[in-house]
C-alpha positions in Angstrom: -6.6 5.9 -8.4 -4.8 2.8 -7.1 -7.2 2.0 -4.4 -10.2 2.3 -6.8 -8.5 0.0 -9.3 -7.8 -2.7 -6.7 -11.4 -2.6 -5.5 -12.7 -2.8 -9.0 -10.5 -5.7 -9.9 -11.4 -7.6 -6.7 -15.1 -7.1 -7.3 -14.8 -8.0 -11.0 -12.9 -11.2 -10.2 -15.3 -12.3 -7.5 -18.4 -11.6 -9.6 -16.9 -13.4 -12.6 -16.1 -16.5 -10.5 -19.6 -16.6 -9.1 -21.2 -16.0 -12.5 -19.2 -18.9 -13.9 -20.4 -21.2 -11.2 -24.0 -20.1 -11.7 -23.8 -20.6 -15.5 -22.4 -24.1 -15.1 -25.0 -25.0 -12.6 -27.8 -23.9 -14.9 -26.4 -25.2 -18.1 -25.6 -28.6 -16.6 -28.9 -28.7 -14.8 -27.2 -29.2 -11.4 -29.7 -26.9 -9.7 -32.6 -29.2 -10.3 -30.7 -32.2 -9.0 -29.7 -30.3 -5.9 -33.3 -29.1 -5.4 -34.3 -32.7 -4.8 -32.1 -32.8 -1.7 -34.0 -30.0 -0.1 -32.8 -26.6 1.1 -30.2 -28.2 3.4 -28.4 -29.9 0.6 -28.6 -26.8 -1.5 -27.2 -24.7 1.3 -24.3 -27.0 1.8 -23.5 -27.1 -1.9 -23.5 -23.2 -2.1 -21.4 -22.9 1.1 -18.8 -25.3 -0.3 -18.6 -23.5 -3.7 -18.8 -20.0 -2.1 -16.0 -20.7 0.3 -13.8 -22.6 -2.1 -12.4 -19.6 -4.1 -11.8 -17.5 -1.0 -10.0 -20.3 0.9 -7.8 -21.2 -2.1 -6.9 -17.5 -2.5 -6.0 -17.4 1.2 -3.9 -20.5 1.1 -1.9 -19.1 -1.9 -1.8 -15.5 -0.6 1.8 -15.5 0.5 3.1 -17.3 -2.6 1.2 -15.1 -4.9 2.3 -11.9 -3.2 5.9 -12.9 -3.6 5.5 -13.7 -7.3 3.2 -10.9 -8.3 4.8 -8.1 -6.3 8.4 -9.4 -6.7 9.0 -9.5 -3.0 12.5 -10.4 -2.0 12.6 -12.2 1.4 15.2 -10.9 3.7 17.6 -13.2 5.4 17.4 -12.5 9.2 21.2 -12.7 9.3 21.6 -10.2 6.5 24.6 -7.9 6.7 22.8 -5.0 5.1 22.0 -2.5 7.8 18.7 -1.4 6.3 17.5 -5.0 5.9 18.6 -5.9 9.4 16.8 -2.9 10.9 13.6 -3.8 9.1 13.7 -7.4 10.3 14.4 -6.3 13.8 11.5 -3.9 13.8 9.0 -6.5 12.4 10.2 -9.3 14.7 10.2 -7.0 17.7 6.6 -5.9 17.0 5.6 -9.6 16.3 7.0 -10.6 19.7 5.1 -7.7 21.3 1.9 -8.9 19.6 2.7 -12.5 20.8 2.5 -14.1 17.4 3.1 -17.8 17.5 5.8 -17.5 14.9 7.9 -14.7 13.5 6.7 -13.6 10.0 8.8 -13.5 6.9 10.0 -10.0 6.1 10.5 -8.8 2.5 11.1 -5.8 0.3 9.9 -5.2 -3.2 10.9 -2.5 -5.7 8.3 0.2 -6.1 8.2 4.0 -5.9 4.9 3.7 -4.0 4.8 4.2 -0.3 3.3 0.9 0.5 3.3 -2.0 3.0 1.2 -5.1 3.4 0.8 -8.2 5.4 -0.6 -11.5 4.1 -0.6 -15.2 4.7 -3.0 -18.1 5.5 -2.3 -18.1 9.3 -0.6 -16.2 12.1 2.2 -18.7 11.9 2.8 -18.3 8.2 2.6 -14.6 7.7 4.5 -12.3 5.3 5.1 -8.6 6.0 6.5 -6.7 3.0 7.4 -3.0 2.4 8.2 -1.1 -0.8 11.5 0.6 -1.5 9.5 3.8 -1.8 8.4 3.5 1.8 11.9 3.0 3.1 13.1 5.9 1.1 10.5 8.4 2.3 9.8 7.5 5.9 12.0 7.7 9.0 12.3 4.9 11.5 9.5 6.0 13.8 7.1 6.3 10.8 8.1 2.9 9.6 7.5 1.4 13.0 4.0 2.9 13.0 3.2 1.4 9.6 4.6 -2.0 10.5 2.8 -2.0 13.9 -0.4 -1.6 11.9 0.4 -4.5 9.6 1.5 -6.8 12.5 -1.9 -6.0 14.2 -3.7 -7.3 11.0 -1.8 -10.6 11.5 -2.4 -10.7 15.2 -6.1 -10.0 14.7 -6.4 -12.8 12.1 -7.9 -10.2 9.7 -6.8 -12.2 6.6 -8.8 -15.2 7.7 -11.8 -13.2 8.9 -12.1 -11.3 5.6 -11.8 -14.6 3.7 -14.6 -16.2 5.7 -16.8 -13.2 5.3 -16.3 -13.0 1.6 -17.0 -16.8 1.4 -20.3 -16.4 3.3 -21.3 -13.6 0.9 -20.4 -15.7 -2.1 -22.5 -18.6 -0.7 -25.5 -16.4 -0.1 -25.4 -15.0 -3.7 -24.9 -18.5 -5.2 -27.7 -19.9 -3.0 -30.1 -17.2 -4.4 -29.1 -17.9 -8.0 -29.4 -21.7 -7.8 -32.6 -21.7 -5.7 -34.2 -19.4 -8.4 -33.2 -22.0 -11.0 -34.8 -24.8 -8.9 -38.1 -23.0 -8.3 -38.6 -21.8 -11.9 -40.2 -24.4 -14.2 -39.1 -22.3 -17.2 -35.4 -22.0 -17.9 -35.8 -19.6 -20.7 -33.3 -16.9 -21.7 -35.3 -14.2 -19.9 -35.3 -16.0 -16.6 -31.6 -16.8 -17.0 -30.7 -13.2 -17.6 -32.8 -12.0 -14.7 -31.0 -14.4 -12.4 -27.6 -13.2 -13.7 -28.5 -9.5 -13.2 -29.8 -10.1 -9.7 -26.7 -12.0 -8.9 -24.5 -9.1 -9.9 -26.6 -6.7 -7.8 -26.4 -9.0 -4.8 -22.6 -9.4 -5.3 -22.3 -5.6 -5.2 -24.5 -5.4 -2.1 -22.3 -8.1 -0.5 -19.2 -6.1 -1.4 -20.6 -3.1 0.6 -20.8 -5.3 3.6 -17.3 -6.6 3.2 -16.0 -3.1 2.6 -17.7 -1.8 5.7 -16.1 -4.5 7.8 -12.8 -3.8 6.2 -12.9 -0.1 7.2 -13.8 -1.2 10.8 -10.8 -3.5 10.9 -8.5 -0.7 9.8 -9.5 1.4 12.8 -8.7 -1.7 14.9 -5.3 -2.1 13.2 -4.5 1.6 13.8 -5.3 1.1 17.5 -3.2 -2.0 17.6 -0.3 -0.3 15.8 -0.5 2.6 18.3 -0.4 0.0 21.2 2.6 -1.8 19.7 4.7 1.0 18.3 3.3 3.9 20.3 0.5 6.3 19.4 2.9 9.2 18.4 4.6 6.9 15.8 1.3 5.6 14.4 0.0 9.2 14.0 3.3 10.3 12.5 3.1 7.5 9.9 -0.4 8.6 8.9 0.5 12.2 8.9 3.5 11.4 6.6 1.1 9.6 4.3 -1.3 12.5 4.2 1.5 14.9 3.4 2.8 12.7 0.6 -0.6 12.3 -0.8 -1.1 16.0 -0.9 2.1 16.4 -3.0 0.9 13.9 -5.6 -0.9 15.4 -8.6 -4.5 14.2 -8.8 -3.9 12.9 -12.3 -1.5 10.3 -10.9 -2.2 7.3 -8.8 -2.7 8.0 -5.1 -0.1 6.6 -2.7 -1.1 3.1 -1.7 0.2 2.6 1.8 -2.5 1.4 4.2 -4.9 1.9 1.2 -5.2 5.7 1.2 -8.8 6.5 0.3 -9.9 9.9 -0.8 -13.3 8.8 -2.2 -14.5 11.0 -5.0 -18.2 10.0 -4.5 -20.5 8.6 -1.8 -20.8 5.3 -3.6 -17.1 5.0 -4.0 -16.7 5.8 -0.3 -19.0 2.9 0.5 -16.8 0.5 -1.5 -13.6 1.9 0.0 -11.8 -0.7 2.0 -10.0 1.9 4.1 -11.3 5.1 5.9 -10.0 8.5 4.9 -6.6 9.3 6.6 -8.1 12.4 8.3 -10.6 10.3 10.1 -8.1 7.7 11.2 -5.7 10.4 12.5 -8.6 12.0 14.5 -9.5 8.6 16.0 -5.9 8.1 17.1 -5.6 11.6 18.6 -8.7 10.8 20.7 -7.1 7.5 21.7 -3.9 9.4 22.8 
């Protein structure tokens, strides 16, 4: 399913980056040189390299989203009624959330019912929706979805997730490099052991990141209910659940708000979003 593919690609990319750094450190013998500077120097090195990839991705997030997803930015003065309505909703919610600057608003062509927010800061955010979402949801439901996305921006979730992933990367890299420093033998067996352990630690770190991501989704639902109204937020999630039920299991699941119908316990632990049923129940209690 779509959410599973995204999780797999994210984990694979992150692990490959970290493995590449580890291999370079070991092949070039940088670990031994860093070891001479003590644990403090080694920790600083790992923190810099661990955070680098995450921070670069964050800085380029808005540009990459536009190019990869084909997002067309809407002119706030557009004469198209659908576009004007969408901009009005996003900007109204942004003012309600007291964002320091109004986010860019865009549409991309996709049959999926999907929406996302990205950007390096609260002042440079992008909120985009798919054509499929606009075609399948009424205004109240759209407001619920967009309230959720604006809350992500207001809470600084993009920055927080980046910092968390960077810390996890730094920890994994520190372990790999410190192992290289401590071992007198740099044989192939030791090298392979370090690589395998690094992959395992990366997966364990991914569990921590995913758990935090699920928690922030509950926060975003709560914020969306506060901004757009609890009935609208629940209506949006209910619409998503009904749409998901109509999709044959052999096809990709709807991607809006990262629908997660985990097929196994392990997959559920790696899911970045809680099941819709649980999120709806939480909001009903909030109401």
